[in-house]
C-alpha positions as CSV (number, residue, x, y, z in Angstrom):
1,M,-3.7,45.9,-45.4
2,T,-4.1,49.7,-45.4
3,E,-7.3,51.5,-46.2
4,P,-8.9,54.8,-45.3
5,V,-11.3,55.2,-42.4
6,T,-13.2,58.3,-41.5
7,V,-14.7,59.6,-38.2
8,Q,-17.1,62.6,-37.9
9,L,-16.0,65.0,-35.1
10,T,-17.6,68.1,-33.7
11,D,-15.4,70.3,-35.9
12,G,-15.4,68.2,-39.1
13,T,-14.5,64.9,-40.5
14,V,-11.1,63.3,-40.3
15,R,-9.7,60.5,-42.5
16,G,-7.2,58.1,-40.9
17,L,-5.9,54.7,-41.9
18,R,-7.1,51.2,-41.0
19,R,-4.2,48.8,-40.7
20,D,-4.1,45.1,-40.0
21,D,-5.1,45.3,-36.3
22,H,-5.7,49.0,-35.6
23,H,-6.9,52.3,-36.8
24,S,-4.5,55.3,-36.8
25,F,-5.5,59.0,-36.8
26,Q,-2.7,61.5,-36.7
27,G,-2.4,65.3,-36.6
28,I,-6.0,66.0,-35.4
29,P,-6.2,69.6,-34.1
30,Y,-7.5,69.9,-30.6
31,A,-7.0,73.7,-30.3
32,A,-6.3,76.6,-32.7
33,A,-2.7,77.3,-33.7
34,P,-1.0,79.4,-31.0
35,V,0.6,81.7,-33.5
36,G,0.8,85.5,-33.8
37,E,-1.4,87.1,-31.1
38,R,-2.2,83.7,-29.7
39,R,1.5,83.1,-28.7
40,W,1.6,82.7,-24.9
41,R,-2.2,82.7,-24.5
42,A,-4.6,80.0,-23.4
43,P,-5.4,77.5,-26.2
44,A,-8.4,78.7,-28.3
45,P,-11.1,76.6,-29.9
46,V,-10.5,74.9,-33.3
47,E,-12.0,76.6,-36.4
48,P,-14.4,74.0,-37.9
49,W,-13.5,72.8,-41.3
50,S,-15.5,71.5,-44.3
51,G,-14.8,68.4,-46.3
52,V,-12.6,65.6,-45.0
53,R,-9.3,66.5,-43.2
54,D,-6.4,64.2,-43.8
55,A,-5.3,62.5,-40.6
56,T,-2.7,60.1,-41.9
57,E,0.4,62.0,-41.1
58,P,1.5,63.4,-37.7
59,G,1.3,67.1,-36.9
60,A,4.4,69.2,-36.5
61,P,6.3,68.8,-33.2
62,A,6.2,71.7,-30.9
63,P,9.1,74.1,-31.7
64,Q,12.4,72.6,-30.5
65,T,16.0,72.1,-31.5
66,A,17.5,68.7,-31.9
67,Q,19.3,67.3,-28.9
68,A,21.5,64.3,-28.3
69,F,18.6,62.5,-26.7
70,D,16.0,63.6,-29.2
71,A,16.6,64.3,-32.9
72,A,13.2,66.0,-33.5
73,A,13.4,69.7,-34.6
74,S,10.8,72.2,-35.5
75,L,10.1,75.9,-35.9
76,D,6.3,75.5,-36.5
77,E,4.2,77.0,-33.7
78,D,1.1,75.3,-35.2
79,C,1.6,72.3,-33.1
80,L,-1.6,71.6,-31.0
81,T,-2.5,68.3,-32.6
82,L,-3.0,64.8,-31.3
83,N,-2.9,61.2,-32.5
84,V,-5.5,58.5,-31.8
85,T,-4.8,54.8,-32.0
86,V,-7.7,52.3,-31.8
87,P,-7.9,48.5,-32.0
88,A,-9.5,47.6,-35.4
89,A,-12.4,45.5,-33.9
90,P,-15.4,47.8,-33.5
91,R,-16.4,48.2,-29.9
92,A,-17.7,51.0,-27.6
93,G,-16.6,51.8,-24.1
94,R,-12.9,51.1,-24.3
95,P,-10.6,52.6,-21.6
96,V,-8.6,55.6,-22.8
97,L,-4.9,56.2,-22.1
98,V,-3.7,59.8,-22.7
99,W,0.1,59.8,-23.2
100,L,2.2,62.8,-22.2
101,H,5.7,62.5,-23.6
102,G,8.9,63.4,-21.8
103,G,11.9,65.3,-23.1
104,G,13.0,67.6,-20.3
105,G,10.2,70.2,-20.9
106,T,12.0,71.4,-24.1
107,N,11.8,68.4,-26.4
108,G,9.6,65.5,-27.5
109,T,6.7,64.8,-29.8
110,A,3.7,62.4,-29.8
111,A,5.0,60.9,-33.1
112,G,8.0,59.6,-31.3
113,Y,5.9,56.9,-29.7
114,D,3.9,54.4,-31.8
115,P,1.3,52.9,-29.3
116,R,0.0,50.2,-31.6
117,R,1.1,47.3,-29.3
118,L,-0.2,49.1,-26.2
119,A,-3.6,49.7,-27.8
120,V,-4.0,46.2,-29.3
121,T,-2.6,44.2,-26.4
122,G,-4.8,46.0,-23.9
123,D,-7.8,46.7,-26.1
124,V,-7.7,50.4,-25.2
125,V,-7.7,53.7,-27.1
126,V,-4.5,55.7,-26.9
127,V,-4.4,59.5,-27.4
128,A,-1.1,61.3,-27.6
129,P,-1.1,65.1,-27.9
130,N,1.7,67.5,-28.8
131,F,1.8,70.6,-26.5
132,R,3.9,73.7,-26.2
133,L,7.4,73.3,-24.8
134,G,10.3,75.4,-23.4
135,A,10.2,79.1,-24.2
136,L,6.7,78.8,-25.7
137,G,5.2,76.4,-23.2
138,W,6.6,77.5,-19.8
139,F,7.7,81.1,-20.4
140,G,6.7,83.9,-18.0
141,H,6.7,87.7,-18.2
142,P,4.9,90.5,-16.4
143,G,1.5,91.1,-18.0
144,L,1.1,87.5,-19.3
145,D,-2.1,85.8,-18.1
146,E,-1.1,82.5,-16.4
147,S,2.6,82.8,-17.1
148,G,4.4,79.5,-17.1
149,T,1.4,77.2,-17.6
150,F,0.8,77.2,-21.4
151,G,2.0,73.6,-21.9
152,L,-0.3,72.6,-19.0
153,Q,-3.2,74.4,-20.4
154,D,-2.6,72.7,-23.8
155,Q,-2.8,69.3,-22.1
156,Q,-6.0,70.3,-20.4
157,A,-7.4,71.3,-23.8
158,A,-6.5,67.9,-25.1
159,L,-8.2,66.2,-22.1
160,R,-11.3,68.2,-22.8
161,W,-11.1,67.1,-26.4
162,V,-11.1,63.5,-25.2
163,Q,-14.1,64.1,-23.0
164,R,-16.0,65.5,-26.0
165,E,-14.8,63.4,-28.9
166,I,-13.4,60.0,-27.8
167,P,-16.8,58.2,-27.9
168,R,-16.6,58.6,-31.7
169,F,-13.5,56.4,-31.6
170,G,-15.1,53.8,-29.2
171,G,-13.5,55.2,-26.1
172,D,-15.1,55.8,-22.7
173,P,-14.8,59.4,-21.5
174,A,-15.6,58.2,-18.0
175,N,-12.5,56.0,-17.9
176,V,-9.5,58.1,-18.9
177,T,-6.0,57.3,-17.6
178,L,-3.3,60.0,-17.8
179,V,0.2,58.6,-18.3
180,G,3.4,60.6,-18.4
181,E,7.1,59.9,-18.4
182,S,9.9,62.1,-17.0
183,H,8.8,65.7,-17.6
184,G,5.5,64.3,-18.8
185,A,5.1,62.6,-15.4
186,L,5.8,66.0,-13.8
187,T,2.9,67.5,-15.6
188,V,0.7,64.6,-14.5
189,A,1.6,65.5,-10.9
190,A,0.5,69.1,-11.7
191,H,-2.8,67.9,-13.1
192,L,-3.5,66.0,-9.9
193,T,-3.5,69.4,-8.1
194,A,-4.8,71.7,-10.8
195,P,-8.5,72.8,-10.4
196,G,-9.1,72.9,-14.1
197,S,-8.0,69.3,-14.5
198,A,-10.5,67.9,-12.1
199,G,-12.8,65.3,-13.7
200,L,-10.9,65.2,-16.9
201,F,-9.1,61.9,-16.0
202,H,-9.8,59.1,-13.5
203,R,-6.5,57.3,-13.0
204,A,-2.9,58.3,-13.4
205,V,0.6,56.8,-14.0
206,L,3.8,58.7,-13.3
207,Q,6.9,57.1,-14.9
208,S,10.3,58.4,-13.6
209,V,9.0,61.7,-12.2
210,F,11.8,64.1,-11.2
211,G,11.9,67.0,-8.8
212,A,8.3,66.9,-7.8
213,L,8.8,67.4,-4.1
214,G,12.1,69.2,-3.5
215,P,15.5,70.4,-4.7
216,T,18.3,68.3,-6.0
217,P,21.9,68.7,-4.9
218,A,24.6,69.8,-7.3
219,H,25.8,67.3,-10.0
220,L,23.1,64.7,-9.2
221,F,21.0,65.4,-12.2
222,M,24.1,65.5,-14.4
223,P,27.7,65.9,-13.5
224,G,28.7,69.5,-13.7
225,L,25.2,71.0,-13.2
226,P,24.6,73.1,-10.1
227,A,21.9,72.3,-7.5
228,L,18.4,72.4,-8.9
229,P,15.4,73.9,-7.3
230,P,12.1,72.0,-7.2
231,M,10.5,71.7,-10.6
232,W,7.9,74.3,-9.8
233,S,8.4,78.0,-10.1
234,P,6.6,80.8,-8.2
235,V,5.0,82.9,-10.9
236,A,6.6,86.2,-9.8
237,E,10.1,84.6,-9.9
238,L,9.4,83.2,-13.4
239,E,8.1,86.5,-14.7
240,Q,11.2,88.3,-13.3
241,L,13.4,85.8,-15.2
242,G,11.4,86.2,-18.4
243,A,11.7,90.0,-18.2
244,A,15.5,89.8,-17.6
245,V,16.0,87.3,-20.5
246,A,13.9,89.5,-22.9
247,I,16.0,92.6,-22.1
248,E,19.3,90.7,-22.2
249,H,18.5,89.3,-25.7
250,G,17.3,92.6,-27.0
251,W,13.8,91.4,-27.7
252,V,12.2,94.2,-25.6
253,E,13.2,97.8,-25.5
254,P,14.2,98.8,-21.9
255,G,11.5,100.8,-20.2
256,S,8.6,99.3,-22.2
257,D,5.4,98.8,-20.3
258,A,4.0,95.2,-20.0
259,E,1.6,95.5,-23.0
260,S,4.3,96.9,-25.3
261,A,6.8,94.4,-24.1
262,L,4.5,91.5,-24.9
263,A,3.7,92.9,-28.3
264,Q,7.4,93.0,-29.1
265,L,8.0,89.5,-27.7
266,R,5.2,88.1,-30.0
267,Q,7.2,89.4,-33.0
268,V,10.4,87.6,-32.0
269,P,11.2,84.7,-34.5
270,V,10.8,81.2,-33.0
271,A,14.4,80.4,-33.9
272,D,15.6,83.2,-31.7
273,L,13.5,82.0,-28.7
274,L,14.5,78.4,-28.7
275,P,18.1,78.8,-27.4
276,V,16.7,79.9,-24.0
277,S,14.2,77.1,-23.8
278,G,16.3,75.3,-21.2
279,A,15.7,78.1,-18.7
280,F,11.9,77.7,-19.0
281,I,10.9,74.1,-18.0
282,R,9.3,74.6,-14.6
283,P,5.5,75.0,-14.5
284,A,4.5,78.1,-12.6
285,F,2.3,78.3,-9.5
286,G,0.4,81.1,-7.9
287,G,-2.2,81.7,-10.6
288,G,-5.5,80.2,-11.6
289,V,-4.1,77.1,-13.3
290,L,-1.8,76.1,-10.4
291,P,-2.9,78.1,-7.4
292,E,-0.2,76.5,-5.1
293,S,3.0,74.5,-5.6
294,P,2.1,70.9,-6.4
295,A,4.9,69.9,-4.0
296,D,3.0,71.6,-1.1
297,A,-0.4,70.4,-2.4
298,L,0.7,66.8,-2.8
299,A,2.5,66.7,0.6
300,A,-0.7,68.0,2.3
301,G,-3.0,65.6,0.5
302,R,-4.6,68.3,-1.6
303,F,-5.0,66.4,-4.9
304,Q,-7.6,64.5,-6.8
305,R,-8.3,61.1,-5.3
306,M,-7.9,58.3,-7.9
307,P,-5.9,55.1,-8.3
308,L,-2.3,56.0,-9.0
309,M,0.7,54.0,-10.3
310,L,4.3,55.3,-10.3
311,G,7.8,54.0,-10.5
312,T,11.4,54.4,-11.7
313,T,13.9,52.5,-13.7
314,R,16.6,50.7,-11.6
315,D,19.5,52.7,-13.1
316,E,17.9,56.0,-13.9
317,A,21.0,58.2,-13.7
318,R,23.0,56.1,-16.2
319,F,21.2,58.0,-18.9
320,F,22.4,61.3,-17.7
321,A,25.9,60.1,-16.9
322,G,26.1,58.8,-20.5
323,L,24.5,62.0,-21.9
324,A,27.1,64.2,-20.1
325,G,29.8,62.7,-22.3
326,N,32.7,63.4,-19.9
327,P,33.2,60.3,-17.8
328,V,33.6,60.6,-14.0
329,T,37.1,59.7,-12.9
330,A,38.6,58.4,-9.7
331,E,39.9,62.0,-9.1
332,S,36.7,63.8,-9.9
333,Y,34.4,61.4,-8.0
334,P,35.3,62.8,-4.5
335,Q,35.1,66.3,-5.9
336,L,31.6,65.7,-7.1
337,L,30.6,64.2,-3.8
338,A,31.9,67.2,-2.0
339,G,30.0,69.6,-4.3
340,A,26.8,67.6,-3.7
341,F,27.0,66.7,-0.1
342,G,29.5,69.0,1.6
343,D,30.5,67.7,5.0
344,A,28.7,64.5,4.5
345,A,30.7,63.6,1.4
346,D,33.0,61.2,3.2
347,E,30.0,59.3,4.6
348,V,28.5,59.0,1.1
349,A,31.9,57.8,-0.2
350,A,32.1,55.1,2.4
351,R,28.6,53.9,1.5
352,Y,29.4,54.0,-2.2
353,P,33.1,53.3,-2.5
354,V,34.3,54.0,-6.0
355,G,36.3,50.7,-6.1
356,S,33.1,48.7,-5.7
357,F,31.9,49.7,-9.2
358,A,33.3,48.9,-12.6
359,T,33.9,52.6,-13.4
360,P,33.7,55.8,-11.4
361,S,30.9,56.9,-13.8
362,L,28.8,53.9,-12.7
363,A,29.5,54.7,-9.1
364,W,28.3,58.2,-9.6
365,A,25.2,57.0,-11.5
366,R,24.3,54.8,-8.5
367,V,24.6,57.7,-6.1
368,S,22.5,59.9,-8.3
369,T,19.9,57.2,-9.0
370,D,19.4,56.5,-5.3
371,R,19.4,60.1,-4.0
372,A,17.8,62.0,-6.9
373,W,15.3,59.4,-8.3
374,A,14.6,56.4,-6.1
375,G,14.4,58.3,-2.8
376,P,12.1,61.1,-3.9
377,V,9.8,58.7,-5.8
378,W,9.6,56.5,-2.7
379,E,8.7,59.5,-0.6
380,L,6.1,60.6,-3.1
381,S,4.6,57.1,-3.2
382,R,4.2,57.1,0.6
383,I,2.5,60.5,0.5
384,L,0.1,59.4,-2.2
385,A,-0.6,56.0,-0.6
386,A,-1.8,57.7,2.6
387,H,-4.7,59.1,0.6
388,T,-5.5,56.7,-2.3
389,E,-4.7,53.3,-3.8
390,T,-1.1,53.5,-5.0
391,W,0.9,51.0,-6.9
392,L,4.7,51.1,-7.2
393,Y,7.0,49.5,-9.8
394,E,10.7,49.4,-10.8
395,F,11.7,48.6,-14.4
396,A,14.8,46.4,-13.9
397,D,15.9,44.9,-17.2
398,E,19.7,45.1,-16.9
399,D,19.9,44.1,-20.6
400,A,17.6,46.9,-21.9
401,P,18.6,48.3,-25.3
402,V,21.7,50.5,-25.2
403,L,21.0,54.2,-25.5
404,F,24.5,55.5,-25.5
405,P,27.1,53.3,-27.2
406,G,30.1,52.7,-25.1
407,F,28.3,53.3,-21.8
408,P,26.8,50.4,-19.8
409,S,23.1,50.9,-20.3
410,G,21.3,48.9,-17.7
411,A,17.7,49.9,-16.9
412,Q,18.4,53.6,-17.4
413,H,16.0,56.5,-17.6
414,G,13.6,56.0,-20.5
415,S,14.6,52.5,-21.2
416,E,11.2,51.1,-20.5
417,L,9.7,53.1,-23.3
418,A,11.0,50.7,-26.0
419,Y,8.9,48.0,-24.2
420,Q,5.7,50.1,-24.1
421,F,6.0,51.6,-27.6
422,D,7.6,51.1,-31.0
423,L,10.1,53.9,-31.2
424,P,11.2,55.1,-34.6
425,G,14.6,53.7,-35.4
426,G,14.5,51.8,-32.1
427,P,16.0,48.3,-31.6
428,A,14.1,45.1,-32.1
429,L,13.6,43.4,-28.8
430,P,14.7,39.8,-28.3
431,A,12.0,37.2,-27.5
432,A,12.4,37.4,-23.7
433,Q,12.1,41.2,-23.8
434,Q,9.1,41.0,-26.1
435,E,7.4,38.8,-23.5
436,L,8.2,41.4,-20.8
437,A,6.9,44.2,-23.1
438,E,3.6,42.4,-23.5
439,Q,3.3,41.7,-19.8
440,M,4.0,45.4,-19.0
441,N,1.4,46.6,-21.5
442,R,-1.1,44.2,-20.0
443,Y,-0.3,45.5,-16.5
444,W,-0.7,49.1,-17.6
445,T,-3.9,48.6,-19.5
446,A,-5.4,46.5,-16.7
447,F,-4.7,49.4,-14.4
448,A,-6.4,51.7,-17.0
449,R,-9.4,49.4,-17.1
450,H,-9.9,48.6,-13.4
451,G,-7.6,50.9,-11.4
452,D,-5.6,47.8,-10.4
453,P,-2.7,46.3,-12.5
454,A,-3.4,42.8,-11.2
455,L,-4.6,40.5,-14.1
456,L,-5.2,36.8,-14.4
457,G,-2.3,35.2,-16.1
458,L,0.3,37.7,-14.9
459,P,2.5,37.5,-11.7
460,D,0.6,38.8,-8.7
461,W,1.1,42.5,-7.9
462,P,0.2,43.2,-4.3
463,R,-0.4,46.9,-3.3
464,A,0.5,47.7,0.3
465,G,4.3,48.2,0.8
466,H,5.1,46.3,-2.4
467,V,7.3,47.3,-5.3
468,Q,6.9,45.2,-8.4
469,A,10.2,44.7,-10.2
470,L,9.8,44.2,-14.0
471,A,12.5,42.2,-15.8
472,P,12.5,39.3,-18.3
473,G,11.4,36.2,-16.4
474,R,11.8,38.0,-13.1
475,I,8.6,39.8,-12.3
476,G,8.0,40.1,-8.6
477,G,8.6,42.0,-5.4
478,V,11.9,43.8,-4.7
479,D,13.2,45.3,-1.5
480,Y,13.3,48.8,-3.0
481,V,14.4,50.5,0.3
482,T,17.5,48.2,0.7
483,A,18.4,48.1,-3.0
484,H,18.6,51.9,-3.1
485,S,19.9,52.5,0.4
486,L,16.9,54.6,1.3
487,D,17.3,54.3,5.0
488,F,20.8,55.8,4.6
489,W,19.5,58.7,2.5
490,A,16.7,59.3,5.0
491,R,19.2,60.3,7.7
492,M,21.4,62.3,5.5
493,P,21.2,66.1,5.9
C-alpha cells in the first residue's frame, strides 16, 4: 500500500508517502541552497513556500564524484535537504535518531541508507540530512568566515530543524540521538565539543571513528599513503592550503586581496572544484564553531556530558586493503612495516608474522586494524568513560556481505551498515544475519530511548570494562584488548 501523507511545517506543507509500515518524507529543505554568494557561508534559513511541496523523492547529493566505494555523483550545490522516516502507527514522543553518513568527507548521501527497518523495529523517528562535503564543506581560505566548518554548520542547522519541526512527525525534540559512521562519526565527535551544538542532541553513537585523537603512521590507512595527521586542521593551516590550491589551479589571480579572491572562487564551476576535495576533509578548529581541537577537548574532558556508544568492526582495514587494489606481497610487507614503524618494524613483524595469515594483504589488514582503528577507539572509549556512561561494541560477523569480490571480506569497515539499513543494490541477508540485524537495531534504538542499550529479550550488555561482540548467534563479551594486541601497541613508540 502506498498513499500520500502531508505534514504542515513552519515553512510550508510537505507531501510524503505512507507505505505498509512507515511514512517516508524525502528531500525536505532544512536550509537555503548554498549557491552563488552563499557558497562557503553559514547555512541560511529556508524561503517559505506556498502550496504543497513534494517530498517523495530524495534531494540531490552534495557535489561529489563517483568513487569505487560510492557510486553517487552530483554537481548540484542545492543539497541541504533531509529525509524523515516514521513508523506508520500514529504516536507522539518517539525518540529521534539523526544519521550522519560516512564517505571519507568527500562522498555519501542520505539516500544511500534506507532506515525503514531501524525506524519500525525500534519505534523511532529517523532523520538523515545531506550536508556539504569536500571542497565545498571543509574548504578554507583567508577571508572566509569559519573556514573548514561548513559541513559541520550544515549538520547543526539540521539539528536545529529537528528541534523545531520533529514534533510534527511524532518525534521528541528532548530525546535526540546523533549517530555517525566513519567520517560521520568524526563529525559526531566534533559536535560533542562544539559550543553551537550544545543542547541539540542528548545521546551519541560513534561507529568506526578514525583519527579523532592523533596521527596515523604511513600506510596504515591504505598501503601507499603517507602518514596522516589528526583529522582536525588548525584554521590558519587550512586557509594557507586553500590559498595555495586556488593559485595553483588558476582560480584566483595572484596578488588578489581576500575579498576579491573569494569573489573569484565563488565563480569557479563545481566540476572544477571537486578534483581537490580529497585535500579538504579535516574540520578546522580555532574559530567560533570549533574553538579548539576536538582531540584536545576530548582528552581534557571538555565535551558535552551524555550517554555515549562507540565501536569498530573486527576487520576494519580489510576494506582499505581491498580498496587499494594492489595486494600486499611477502616482499612488500616488511617494506610497509619499515615505512610505518621505522626501527620497531622487526618487533611488529615478530608479533604479526606474515606466514601466520592466509595472505600478506590480510596480515597487513590486521596490523592496520589493530594499530589504526582498535587502539585509538579503545583509547577514546577510556577517555569518554572517565566522564560519562560509555558503551563499547565490536561488529564481528566474519561472514558479512563481501564488499570487494576476490578479497576476504570479514567484518570490514562499513560492513555493519547492511544490518542497520537497507542499502540500494545491497545483498539480501540470510536468516541468521537478519536476526543479528534486528538485534542490533533493537540495541541501538534502546540506547536512543533510554541511554542504555540493554533490553529485555536481548543478551545482556554490561557497561564497565565490557566490549559487546555482535555476530550471528554469538552476542556477548569479547577480550578486545587481547584480540587486538592493545597491550603490545601501548608500549610501541
